[in-house]
N, C-alpha and C positions, 0 to 999 in steps of 0.2 A: 458804384460805377454804373451809369446808365448807358445802355447800348444806343448807338446811333440809329434812330428809327428810319433813316433814309437808306440804310444798307439793305441789300437783298436778304431774304430769309433762306438759309440753307438747311437741308436735311442732314442730320448727323446720326451716327450709330455709336453707342458706347457699350463696351463689354463690361459686365459685372462678374467678379469672382470673389469667393470667400470660403475659407475652411477653418475659421476660428470663431468661437463665440456662437451667438444665435444668428446664423447666416441668413435665414429667411427674414428675420426681423430687420437685419441690417440692409438687406436688399430693398424691402419696402421703404425703409427710412431714407435710403439714398435716392429713391425715386422722388419722394416728397421733398428732399433737399434740392434736387435739380429743379423741380417744379417751382420752387420759391425764388429762384434766381431770375432777376429781371432780364428779359431777352431770350429766355428758354421756355419752350412749351414741350412737355412730355407728351408725345403722340400715342405711343403704345409700348408695350414690352412683351417679350416672349415669356412662355412658361419656364420657370427655372428647372434646370436639370442637374443631376449629380454626376460627376465624372471622376475617374481616378486621377490622382496628381501626376503631372508630367514633370519629372525631375531633371531630365537631360543627363543624368549621371550613370545610367545603366551602361553607357559606353566605356566608362572608366571605373572599374571596381575599386581602384586605389583611392577614389574620392567618393565614398558613400555619403548619402545624406540621411538625416533623421527621417523615420517613417512619418508619413503624413496621412491625415484623414481625407476622405473625398472632398472635392470642391463643389460648391453650388455655383453654377454658371447661368448667365442669362444675357440678353442683349436689350438695350433700351433705345428706342427711336425718338429723336427729338427734332423740333424745328427751332432754329436760333438765328439771331442776327450777330451773335458774338463771333469774332474771328478765331482762328485756331488757337492762338496763344492765350486769348482770354478764356476760351472754353477749357483749355488744358489747366490753367491756373485755378479755375473754379472747381474742376474735378479733383485736383490735388487738395484743395481746401476741404472738400467733403471727405476725402480719404483721411486727412489729418483729424477732422472732427470725430470720425469713428475709430480713431486709435491706430491708424496704419503706421507701422514702424518698418522702414525699409532696411532689412538685414542682409539682403542679397537676392540674386536671381533664383527662381524656383523654390523660394522659401514659403512656409505657411504665412497666411495673412488674414486679418479680419475683413479687409475690403480691398478690392483692386478695381479701379475704374479706368479702362483703357479706351482712348478715343480711336475708333476704327476708321471712320470715314467722316468727312464733312464737305458735302457738295463735291465740287471738282477740285478742291484744294490739294496741292501736292507740296509737302513741307519736308525738309531734310535738315534738321538742326541736331545739336547734341541732346537737347531735351525733348524734342518732339519730332516724330516722323509720321507723315500722312501720305497715303494710307498706311495703316499699321503694317509693318514689314512682315509679320507672321500670320496675319488674319486669313490669308488666302488658302492656307492648308490646315488650319486648326479646326477640327471637327466640333470642339466644344464652343467655338465661335460661329461657324457656318450654319450648324443646324438650328440654333435659336434665331440667328439673323435671318435665315430663309423663312422662318415662321412669320416674321413681321415685315420683311423687306426683300422678298425673293427677286424682285425686278430691279432693285437698286444696283447701279453699275459701279464697278471698281474703276477709278479714274485713270489708272495706267494700263491695265490689261483690257479695259473696256468691255469686260464680260460681267454678267450679272452675278449676284450672290448665288442664285440657283445654279448657274453654270459652274461656279467654283465647287459647289457641293457635288454636282454631278461628276466632276473630274475625280474627286477623291473617292467616289463610289464606283469608279470603273472596275469591272470584274478582274481585269489583269492590271496589276499595279506596275507602272514603269516610270522610273526617274531618270531624266537626262542630266548629266553632270557636265556643264560647259566650262571649258578652261582654255587658256592660251596653249598653243601647240608646241612650245619650246620643250626641249628634252626634259628639263627639270620638272616642269609642270605635268608632262605626260607620265613620268615615273610616279610623281606624287598622286595623281589621279588613279593610276593603276593600283597603288597600295590601298587607297581609300575604297575603291570599288570592291576589292577582295575582302576587306573587313566588313563592309556593309552587306555583301552577298552572304557571307558566313553567318552574320547575325540576323539577317532578314531573308531567308531562302524563298519566301513567297513573293518577293519583289524582283523585278528586272532592272538592272542599272546599265545605262548607255553612256559611254564616254563620247562627248561631242567637241569637235575642234573646228567646225565650219558652220556657217549660217545655213548653207544648203542642206546639210544633214539634219540640222535641227528643224528646218522648215518641213522636210519630208516626214519627220516623225511627229509633228505637231498633233495630229488628230488622235494618236494613240498614247499620248503621254499623260501621266497623272500629274507630274510636277517637274519643273525645271529649276536647277540650282546653278548659279553662276559664281565662279571663284575669281576674285579680283585681288590677288596678292599684292601687297604694297611693294614687293621686290620686283614686280614686273613693270616694264616700261609701258605707259599708257599711250604711247605714240603709235603702237601697232594698229594699222587700219583694220586688218582682218579681225583682230580681237575686239576692237571697238564695235564693229558691225555685229559680231556675234553677241556681245553683251547687250547691245541695244535691242536686238531681236529677242533675246531671252527676256528682257524687261517687258516687252510687249506681248509675250506669250499669253494666249487667251486661257489662262488657267493658273493654278498655284505656282508661285515663284518664290525664290529665296536668293538674295544677293549677299554673299559672304566676303568680307574683306580680310580673309585669312587664307593661307595656303592650304591646299587640299589634304596634305599629309599632317596637318596640325591636329592636336587634341581638341581644339575649339571646333574645328570643322566636323570631326566625328561626333562630338557631343551635340552640336546643333542639329545634325541630320538624324541622329538617333532619336532626339526629342521630337523632330518633325514626323518621323515614321511612327513613333509611339502615338502621337495625337491623331494621326490619320486613321490608325487602327482602333481607336477607342470605340466603346459602345456605351454612350451615355444612357442614363436611366432617369425616369421622372420622380421616383420615390427612393 
């Protein structure tokens, strides 16, 4: 497949991760493989760092996962004329080439190539979401990305990679939990807040039910999480405004299509808090 040479060139960021086999060798080989694809130029890459695995399971002791070795993480900056789907397919082919077997989320792997950003593209399909929905708070992504693309802007929040990293480095960690204001959602959010506060006493958790309150807290927030339970009517104008404001928050965000009192929500947020608190190392 030859890319259309009349298409504009976009800057893209691809996250690399591996904790099986010779991860350093696979990292270099994946860069070489990307470089060989017509329509892709590898501009630079960060220095690889080692990070503790994020399992997302510490929130639920009843579902333990097998112990994992640390991950090698890095970010690769490219220029490409490929569209998002083409680039995703090419990345998946490289993963397959190096023996990636998908056994489930948060599992050990020989290689993981996640498309983080591609110009101003915003994509939301079953197979691909751009920008990557969890890149804005993952320290193991932001630190290497800031090394090679600190000024690159996130297309929905419109803040730079450096801005996102600065948010998770705020000395006082505060997470806003935005939810519809109906009684059932208020009770669910209260339950979740209590659990998170008990597990993460160094964090502050703010329950948000109005755009005005979220706007007032913007400058002091580390992260915003919006819950969009499928059981809730999407015709509520106040909730739509709050959700849209949360999506444009100039910092890390996470949109969960699960009720706040679900195990999925607790697991997702526990994983997010874990990665924000990581201390990556170079050796």
